C-alpha positions as CSV (number, residue, x, y, z in Angstrom):
1,M,104.5,307.7,78.4
2,E,108.1,306.7,79.0
3,L,108.4,303.7,81.3
4,K,111.3,303.0,83.6
5,K,113.7,300.4,82.2
6,N,115.5,297.4,83.7
7,C,112.8,296.7,86.2
8,K,112.1,293.3,87.8
9,Y,108.4,293.9,87.6
10,S,106.2,295.3,84.9
11,L,103.3,295.8,87.3
12,I,102.8,295.9,91.1
13,V,99.3,295.9,92.7
14,P,98.4,296.2,96.4
15,T,95.2,294.4,97.3
16,S,93.0,292.7,99.9
17,M,92.3,289.1,98.8
18,G,89.2,287.1,99.3
19,V,87.1,284.5,97.7
20,R,84.0,284.7,95.5
21,I,81.3,282.1,95.6
22,T,78.7,281.8,92.9
23,P,75.9,279.3,92.3
24,A,77.2,276.7,89.9
25,T,74.1,276.7,87.8
26,R,73.5,280.5,87.5
27,Q,70.6,280.4,89.9
28,P,69.9,283.0,92.6
29,V,72.0,282.6,95.7
30,H,69.1,282.2,98.1
31,I,67.8,279.1,96.4
32,S,71.1,277.4,95.5
33,D,72.9,274.6,97.3
34,T,76.0,274.1,95.1
35,F,78.6,276.9,94.7
36,R,81.8,277.5,92.8
37,M,84.6,279.3,94.7
38,Q,87.4,281.3,93.3
39,A,90.1,283.6,94.7
40,T,89.3,287.2,94.0
41,S,90.1,290.9,94.2
42,A,89.5,293.7,91.7
43,E,93.2,294.5,91.7
44,T,94.4,291.0,90.9
45,N,91.7,290.8,88.3
46,V,93.4,293.7,86.6
47,A,96.9,292.3,87.0
48,T,95.9,288.8,85.7
49,I,95.7,290.2,82.1
50,A,99.4,291.1,82.1
51,A,100.5,288.1,84.1
52,G,98.6,285.7,81.9
53,L,100.3,287.2,78.8
54,G,103.8,286.7,80.3
55,L,104.7,290.0,82.0
56,P,106.2,289.9,85.6
57,V,103.7,291.0,88.2
58,K,103.9,291.3,92.0
59,V,101.0,291.4,94.4
60,L,101.3,293.2,97.8
61,T,98.8,291.9,100.3
62,T,98.3,290.3,103.7
63,F,97.2,286.8,104.7
64,V,95.6,285.1,107.7
65,K,98.3,282.8,109.1
66,D,97.5,279.0,108.8
67,S,94.2,279.7,107.0
68,P,93.1,277.2,104.4
69,I,91.5,280.1,102.5
70,A,94.8,281.9,102.5
71,Q,96.5,278.7,101.1
72,F,93.8,278.5,98.4
73,I,94.3,282.1,97.4
74,K,98.1,281.8,97.3
75,G,97.9,278.7,95.0
76,D,95.5,280.5,92.7
77,L,97.7,283.6,92.4
78,R,100.7,281.5,91.6
79,R,98.7,279.6,89.0
80,R,98.1,283.0,87.3
81,G,101.9,283.6,87.3
82,M,102.1,286.3,90.0
83,D,104.7,286.8,92.7
84,I,103.3,287.4,96.2
85,E,104.6,289.5,99.1
86,G,103.0,290.3,102.4
87,P,102.8,289.4,106.1
88,E,101.0,286.6,107.8
89,V,98.6,287.9,110.5
90,E,97.5,285.7,113.4
91,Q,93.8,285.0,113.2
92,G,93.3,285.9,116.8
93,G,90.6,283.3,117.5
94,P,87.2,282.6,115.9
95,W,86.2,286.2,116.0
96,G,89.5,287.5,114.6
97,Y,90.8,288.1,111.1
98,R,89.7,286.4,107.9
99,H,89.6,286.8,104.2
100,Q,86.5,288.5,102.8
101,F,83.7,286.6,101.1
102,N,82.0,287.9,97.9
103,I,78.7,286.1,97.3
104,A,77.4,286.7,93.8
105,D,74.3,285.9,91.7
106,S,75.5,286.4,88.1
107,G,71.9,287.1,86.9
108,Y,70.3,285.9,83.8
109,G,68.2,287.6,81.1
110,L,66.0,290.2,82.8
111,R,67.1,289.0,86.3
112,A,69.8,291.4,87.3
113,P,73.1,290.3,89.0
114,R,73.2,290.7,92.8
115,V,76.4,290.9,94.8
116,A,76.7,290.6,98.6
117,N,80.1,291.4,100.3
118,D,80.8,289.9,103.7
119,R,83.9,291.8,104.8
120,A,83.7,291.6,108.6
121,G,87.2,291.0,110.1
122,E,88.8,291.5,106.7
123,V,92.6,291.0,107.1
124,G,93.3,293.3,104.2
125,R,92.2,296.3,106.3
126,T,95.5,295.9,108.2
127,L,97.7,296.6,105.2
128,N,100.6,298.8,106.5
129,I,103.6,300.3,104.8
130,K,105.9,299.1,107.7
131,D,105.3,295.5,106.5
132,F,106.9,296.2,103.1
133,D,110.4,297.2,102.2
134,V,109.6,299.9,99.6
135,E,113.2,300.8,99.1
136,R,113.9,297.3,97.9
137,I,110.6,296.9,96.0
138,F,110.8,300.2,94.0
139,G,114.5,301.1,94.4
140,Q,116.3,297.8,93.9
141,E,113.9,295.4,92.2
142,G,112.0,298.2,90.3
143,A,108.6,298.4,88.8
144,Q,107.3,300.1,85.7
145,I,103.7,300.7,86.9
146,L,102.1,300.7,90.3
147,H,98.4,300.2,90.0
148,L,96.3,301.5,92.9
149,S,92.6,301.0,93.3
150,G,90.1,303.2,95.2
151,L,88.8,300.1,96.8
152,I,92.0,299.6,98.7
153,A,92.6,303.4,99.3
154,A,89.2,303.6,101.0
155,L,89.1,300.2,102.8
156,S,90.3,301.5,106.1
157,P,92.4,304.4,107.5
158,D,95.4,302.1,107.5
159,T,95.0,301.2,103.9
160,S,94.5,304.8,102.9
161,K,97.9,305.6,104.4
162,F,99.3,302.5,102.8
163,C,98.3,303.6,99.4
164,L,99.5,307.2,99.9
165,E,102.9,305.9,101.0
166,L,103.2,303.5,98.1
167,A,102.4,306.3,95.7
168,R,105.0,308.5,97.3
169,A,107.6,305.7,97.1
170,A,106.7,304.9,93.5
171,K,107.1,308.6,92.5
172,K,110.5,308.8,94.2
173,Y,111.9,305.9,92.1
174,G,110.3,306.8,88.8
175,T,107.6,304.2,88.7
176,K,104.4,305.3,86.9
177,I,101.2,305.4,88.9
178,S,97.9,304.1,87.6
179,F,94.8,304.9,89.7
180,D,91.4,303.3,89.2
181,L,89.0,305.3,91.3
182,N,86.5,302.5,92.0
183,H,84.1,304.4,94.3
184,R,82.1,302.5,96.8
185,A,79.6,304.5,98.8
186,S,79.6,302.2,101.8
187,F,83.4,302.6,102.2
188,W,83.1,306.4,102.0
189,K,80.3,306.8,104.5
190,G,81.4,309.0,107.4
191,R,84.9,309.5,105.9
192,E,84.1,311.8,103.0
193,K,86.5,314.6,103.9
194,E,89.3,312.3,104.8
195,L,89.0,310.2,101.6
196,S,88.5,313.2,99.4
197,E,92.0,314.4,100.5
198,V,93.6,311.0,100.0
199,F,92.1,310.5,96.6
200,H,93.1,314.0,95.5
201,E,96.7,313.4,96.5
202,I,96.9,310.1,94.7
203,A,95.2,311.4,91.6
204,D,97.5,314.4,91.6
205,S,100.5,312.0,91.6
206,S,99.0,309.7,89.0
207,D,100.2,309.2,85.4
208,I,97.1,307.2,84.5
209,L,93.5,308.0,85.8
210,I,90.7,305.5,85.2
211,G,87.0,305.6,86.3
212,N,83.4,305.6,85.2
213,E,81.1,308.6,85.4
214,E,80.2,307.9,89.0
215,D,83.9,307.5,90.0
216,Y,85.0,310.8,88.6
217,Q,82.1,312.7,90.1
218,L,82.0,311.1,93.6
219,C,85.7,310.6,94.2
220,L,87.1,313.8,92.5
221,G,84.1,316.1,92.3
222,V,84.3,316.3,88.5
223,K,80.8,316.9,87.0
224,G,79.8,314.3,84.4
225,P,76.8,312.6,82.8
226,E,74.3,310.8,84.9
227,A,75.1,307.2,85.6
228,G,73.2,304.4,83.8
229,G,70.1,305.1,81.8
230,K,69.4,304.3,78.2
231,D,71.1,305.2,74.9
232,I,74.7,305.4,76.1
233,A,75.8,306.5,72.6
234,S,74.0,309.8,73.0
235,K,76.0,310.6,76.0
236,I,79.5,310.2,74.4
237,E,80.1,313.9,73.9
238,N,79.3,314.5,77.6
239,F,81.7,311.7,78.6
240,K,84.4,313.4,76.5
241,K,83.8,316.7,78.2
242,M,84.0,315.0,81.6
243,I,87.4,313.5,80.7
244,M,88.6,316.9,79.6
245,E,87.5,318.4,82.9
246,V,89.4,315.6,84.7
247,K,92.5,316.6,82.7
248,K,92.1,320.3,83.7
249,S,91.8,319.3,87.4
250,Y,94.6,316.7,87.3
251,P,97.0,317.8,84.5
252,K,100.0,315.8,85.6
253,A,98.5,312.6,84.2
254,T,99.1,311.7,80.6
255,R,96.3,309.1,80.1
256,Y,92.7,309.3,81.2
257,A,90.1,306.6,80.5
258,T,86.5,305.6,81.1
259,T,84.3,302.7,80.0
260,L,80.8,303.1,78.5
261,R,78.2,300.5,79.4
262,Q,74.5,300.2,78.7
263,V,72.7,297.1,80.1
264,I,70.1,295.6,77.7
265,S,69.8,292.5,79.9
266,A,72.1,290.5,82.2
267,N,73.5,288.7,79.1
268,D,73.5,291.6,76.5
269,H,75.4,294.8,77.0
270,L,76.5,297.7,74.9
271,W,80.2,298.2,75.7
272,G,82.4,301.1,74.7
273,A,85.4,303.1,76.0
274,I,87.1,306.5,75.8
275,L,90.9,307.2,76.2
276,L,92.4,310.6,76.3
277,S,96.1,310.5,75.5
278,G,97.8,313.9,75.4
279,D,95.3,316.1,73.5
280,D,93.8,313.2,71.5
281,V,90.5,311.6,72.4
282,H,90.0,308.0,71.2
283,V,86.4,306.7,71.3
284,I,85.3,303.1,71.0
285,E,81.6,303.4,70.1
286,P,79.4,301.1,72.1
287,R,79.0,297.6,70.6
288,N,76.8,294.7,71.6
289,I,78.7,292.0,73.6
290,P,77.3,288.8,75.0
291,V,77.8,288.4,78.7
292,L,78.1,285.2,80.6
293,D,79.1,287.0,83.9
294,R,79.6,290.8,84.0
295,I,81.7,290.9,87.2
296,G,85.3,291.7,86.4
297,G,84.6,293.1,82.9
298,G,85.7,296.6,84.0
299,D,88.8,295.1,85.6
300,G,89.5,293.3,82.3
301,F,89.4,296.6,80.5
302,V,91.9,298.2,83.0
303,G,94.1,295.2,82.8
304,G,94.1,295.3,79.0
305,L,94.9,299.0,79.1
306,L,97.8,298.6,81.4
307,Y,99.2,295.7,79.4
308,S,99.0,297.8,76.2
309,F,100.8,300.7,77.9
310,L,103.5,298.3,79.1
311,R,103.9,297.1,75.5
312,N,104.2,300.7,74.4
313,W,101.5,300.5,71.7
314,E,100.0,303.6,70.1
315,P,96.9,304.9,72.0
316,L,94.2,303.8,69.7
317,K,95.5,300.3,69.7
318,C,95.7,300.4,73.5
319,V,92.0,301.3,74.0
320,Q,91.0,298.7,71.4
321,F,92.9,296.0,73.2
322,A,91.5,297.2,76.5
323,W,87.9,297.1,75.2
324,A,88.4,293.6,73.9
325,S,90.0,292.4,77.2
326,G,86.9,293.6,79.1
327,A,84.6,291.8,76.6
328,F,86.8,288.7,76.9
329,V,86.4,288.6,80.7
330,A,82.6,289.0,80.3
331,T,82.6,285.6,78.5
332,L,84.1,283.8,81.5
333,L,82.7,282.4,84.8
334,D,85.9,283.7,86.5
335,D,86.0,287.5,87.2
336,F,89.5,287.6,85.7
337,G,90.9,286.7,82.3
338,I,93.8,284.5,81.4
339,A,94.0,284.8,77.6
340,A,95.7,282.0,75.6
341,D,97.6,284.7,73.7
342,E,97.2,288.2,72.4
343,E,95.5,286.9,69.3
344,Q,92.6,285.6,71.3
345,I,91.9,289.2,72.5
346,W,92.4,290.7,69.1
347,S,90.0,288.2,67.6
348,I,87.3,289.6,69.9
349,W,88.1,293.1,68.8
350,E,87.8,292.0,65.2
351,G,84.5,290.2,65.8
352,N,86.1,286.9,64.6
353,A,84.5,284.0,66.5
354,R,85.4,281.4,63.9
355,V,86.9,278.2,65.2
356,R,90.7,278.0,65.3
357,R,92.1,274.6,64.5
């Protein structure tokens, strides 16, 4: 995959920012009184891998004007090394706009994680192409990869159009498009036909397609193995067939990826991955990984994959680094990963947890 050269940005991500609050002591939400808060979105979780390892990243989003939560989010994104662009929207009174809240119980042992999303009045639903100078962003500054998420593409009719217009602009200026399908049933309810058309157009324009078995089936209608269940290793051949079917339906892409996950307990997962590059299928057989907090692990995989593509590594090395990036994020309380260096990620792939002095 040949990337555009002489670009200001390696990666651009459109997103709707919010905050995640989690009990500080890993207890269930309903019996906790002390919480840890972090800025969050799936798309910036992805972008943090590249930004943390020194690549230039830009976030396209929108903020509530004069909001302390917006100020908190901006500070956190800058801490991660990202540029930010987007309008400031008037709150419109106490029942107006705000940033979404994600309230999460990380789970422990046989107690499964639980996540509640409070998205009423979410300012990110107003994302509109007219608020961004796409000629400057893609034509003058330049970007190597635009990463789109199905979460943003399905968030509202406005954000669906926003993602379509971004994809069209990126295509016009030679920016590669990555699309992580990220199906959410509650977002699709009552909009199935509309969103199916939107997702088809974006997928048909994409150079990189990413999703799990549910995503490919529910967003693109590609038949695949049943979600969840036991013994994920026995389903690998079916996952490979699914990826090949995706390629038949969307042949313009050059890379197709999926993760493999089997949950033993909240703290013990089998974690694997598949990458189809050209005609070559690269499989990472599921391996046990310890899990401190699973939220963001899939985003870590995608972030590691895009970073690897940006570094122009050979495909097997790309999916190995992506697997290890996902496993790295699963060891953190944050749902994003800022690695000290590439070596820290590669040590996870190698299974080397010896102390470094």
